[in-house]
Every structure is written in structure tokens, then in C-alpha cells.
MINUDREN-134210 format. One line per 4 residues: number of its first residue (from 1); their letters; for each residue x, y, z of N, C-alpha, C. Coordinates in steps of 0.05 Angstrom, whole numbers, plus 5000, padded with zeros to 4 digits. Layout:
BEGIN
NUM	a	X/Y/Z/X/Y/Z/X/Y/Z; ...
***
This chain:
BEGIN
1	milv	4940/5255/4754/4944/5240/4778/4920/5246/4796; 4911/5225/4810/4889/5227/4829/4902/5227/4857; 4894/5246/4874/4904/5247/4901/4881/5245/4920; 4882/5226/4938/4861/5223/4958/4874/5225/4985
5	erei	4864/5243/5002/4875/5247/5029/4853/5241/5049; 4861/5229/5071/4843/5224/5093/4856/5233/5119; 4842/5248/5135/4853/5256/5161/4843/5236/5181; 4862/5225/5196/4856/5205/5217/4867/5217/5242
9	rtap	4850/5221/5261/4859/5234/5286/4872/5214/5305; 4896/5207/5298/4913/5190/5315/4942/5195/5308; 4960/5185/5324/4988/5190/5319/4997/5176/5293; 5015/5189/5278/5025/5177/5253/5036/5149/5258
13	aevw	5049/5144/5280/5060/5118/5286/5038/5096/5287; 5015/5103/5297/4993/5084/5298/4982/5079/5270; 4980/5100/5254/4971/5097/5226/4991/5079/5211; 5017/5084/5214/5037/5068/5201/5036/5039/5209
17	avms	5031/5033/5235/5029/5006/5245/5008/4990/5229; 4987/5003/5221/4966/4989/5205/4973/4989/5176; 4980/5013/5165/4986/5015/5136/5008/4997/5127; 5028/4992/5144/5051/4977/5136/5047/4947/5137
21	eldr	5024/4938/5147/5018/4909/5147/5004/4901/5121; 5018/4902/5099/5007/4897/5073/4995/4869/5071; 5006/4850/5085/4996/4823/5085/4967/4821/5096; 4960/4840/5113/4934/4840/5126/4913/4859/5113
25	wael	4920/4872/5092/4902/4892/5080/4874/4880/5074; 4873/4855/5065/4846/4844/5059/4829/4842/5084; 4841/4839/5107/4826/4839/5132/4818/4867/5141; 4834/4886/5134/4831/4913/5145/4816/4933/5127
29	lptv	4816/4928/5100/4805/4947/5081/4784/4934/5064; 4760/4947/5062/4739/4935/5046/4745/4937/5016; 4764/4953/5008/4771/4955/4979/4792/4935/4970; 4800/4917/4988/4820/4897/4981/4808/4869/4987
33	ggve	4806/4853/4966/4794/4826/4970/4814/4805/4977; 4839/4809/4971/4860/4790/4977/4888/4800/4972; 4907/4792/4988/4935/4799/4984/4952/4774/4988; 4969/4769/4968/4987/4746/4970/5016/4756/4966
37	rlsg	5033/4752/4986/5060/4760/4984/5075/4741/4965; 5088/4752/4945/5102/4736/4925/5132/4734/4931; 5142/4753/4947/5171/4755/4950/5182/4740/4975; 5165/4725/4988/5174/4709/5011/5171/4723/5037
41	pgpi	5175/4709/5059/5170/4721/5085/5193/4740/5093; 5189/4754/5115/5209/4772/5125/5199/4801/5124; 5215/4819/5133/5207/4847/5133/5202/4857/5105; 5183/4875/5103/5177/4888/5077/5197/4909/5071
45	dvga	5207/4910/5047/5226/4931/5039/5223/4934/5008; 5239/4952/4997/5239/4957/4968/5244/4930/4954; 5228/4925/4934/5230/4900/4919/5209/4879/4927; 5197/4882/4950/5176/4863/4959/5153/4864/4938
49	rfrv	5142/4840/4932/5121/4839/4912/5096/4825/4924; 5073/4836/4916/5047/4826/4926/5027/4823/4903; 5012/4802/4903/4989/4800/4885/4965/4810/4900; 4951/4830/4889/4929/4844/4902/4904/4841/4885
53	aqpg	4883/4831/4899/4856/4829/4886/4838/4850/4898; 4825/4865/4881/4806/4885/4890/4779/4881/4875; 4757/4885/4890/4731/4881/4877/4728/4899/4852; 4720/4888/4830/4715/4903/4806/4739/4909/4790
57	lata	4763/4901/4798/4788/4906/4784/4802/4880/4778; 4819/4881/4757/4836/4857/4751/4856/4855/4774; 4863/4830/4780/4884/4825/4800/4910/4836/4789; 4926/4849/4806/4951/4861/4797/4973/4853/4816
61	vyev	4998/4853/4805/5022/4849/4821/5034/4876/4826; 5038/4882/4851/5051/4907/4859/5078/4902/4870; 5097/4920/4864/5124/4918/4875/5130/4944/4891; 5140/4940/4915/5147/4963/4932/5171/4977/4920
65	tewr	5168/5003/4913/5190/5018/4901/5203/5038/4920; 5189/5043/4942/5200/5061/4963/5188/5052/4989; 5204/5050/5010/5195/5041/5037/5208/5059/5057; 5191/5076/5070/5201/5095/5090/5187/5088/5117
69	pgqg	5199/5071/5133/5187/5062/5158/5178/5086/5175; 5154/5084/5185/5142/5105/5202/5131/5128/5186; 5134/5128/5159/5125/5151/5143/5107/5143/5120; 5116/5124/5104/5099/5116/5081/5115/5098/5062
73	ftwa	5101/5091/5040/5114/5075/5020/5101/5080/4993; 5114/5071/4972/5103/5073/4945/5106/5045/4934; 5085/5037/4920/5086/5012/4905/5074/5016/4878; 5083/5001/4858/5073/5004/4831/5064/4977/4820
77	atsg	5041/4978/4806/5031/4954/4793/5051/4946/4770; 5061/4922/4771/5079/4913/4750/5066/4895/4730; 5042/4885/4736/5026/4870/4717/4997/4869/4727; 4979/4862/4708/4951/4859/4716/4935/4883/4710
81	acgp	4927/4899/4730/4907/4919/4727/4912/4940/4705; 4937/4946/4699/4942/4968/4681/4953/4958/4654; 4956/4932/4650/4967/4923/4625/4997/4924/4626; 5010/4914/4605/5039/4911/4606/5055/4937/4603
85	krst	5043/4958/4593/5059/4982/4588/5052/5005/4606; 5032/5002/4623/5024/5024/4640/5028/5015/4669; 5030/5034/4687/5031/5026/4715/5015/5045/4732; 5008/5036/4755/4994/5053/4775/5011/5053/4800
89	krap	5013/5075/4813/5028/5077/4838/5010/5086/4860; 5016/5076/4883/5001/5084/4907/5022/5091/4928; 5017/5112/4942/5037/5121/4962/5023/5129/4988; 5014/5110/5004/5003/5116/5030/5024/5130/5047
93	tara	5017/5151/5061/5036/5166/5077/5023/5173/5104; 5039/5170/5125/5029/5178/5152/5044/5203/5160; 5030/5224/5166/5042/5248/5176/5024/5262/5195; 5035/5278/5212/5019/5292/5232/5003/5315/5219
97	apgs	4979/5318/5227/4962/5339/5217/4973/5366/5227; 4968/5388/5212/4977/5414/5222/4965/5420/5250; 4981/5429/5267/4972/5435/5294/4973/5412/5314; 4981/5388/5304/4982/5364/5321/5008/5365/5337
101	p	5007/5352/5361/5031/5351/5377/5052/5334/5365
***
């Protein structure tokens, strides 16, 4: 498993406000070329599906498998980038840094 952590000096609620806008990731992140919601409009929750295009990678369909408002989420590639029998999971998490108020 690969773990990447980034410390962002702002309140976790502010980080979550950006992280949870999956529909806007192509606007916000240089590593995402496009995001298309496949599961229809409305609040994001477990089961929401997105087609995600990233430079240099095959387009993949991700399904939200865990949604913890204000804290983080996990989604897994269900097709595309990893082939039919493998999956990749991403779990962005917002938490206060040690010593933060």
C-alpha cells in the first residue's frame, strides 16, 4: 500500500469543504483531467459513482465505499485503471494536525 500525507495548515472543515466536492476535482487538482458523475445529482454518499480521467492513466470508474462527512471518504476503482479483477482505493482524510486547536 502507498500512503501519501500532506499537511495543510487550515481547519479540517475547510479541507473537507474542498475534498468533498468530487464533481469539481478537475478544476481543483492538476492530477485530475475530468470527473463525470454517473450516479445522478444530489448529495454524495456511499454508492455514488464517478468516471475519473487522469493524465497518463486509463480512465476509471470509482465508487464511493465509505463517506464520513467532515472527516474523509474512501472510493474504489470498479473498472478501467486496474482491470477487471484488481482495484485501487483512495481515502482522503481531513484531520487536525498534532498540537492544532
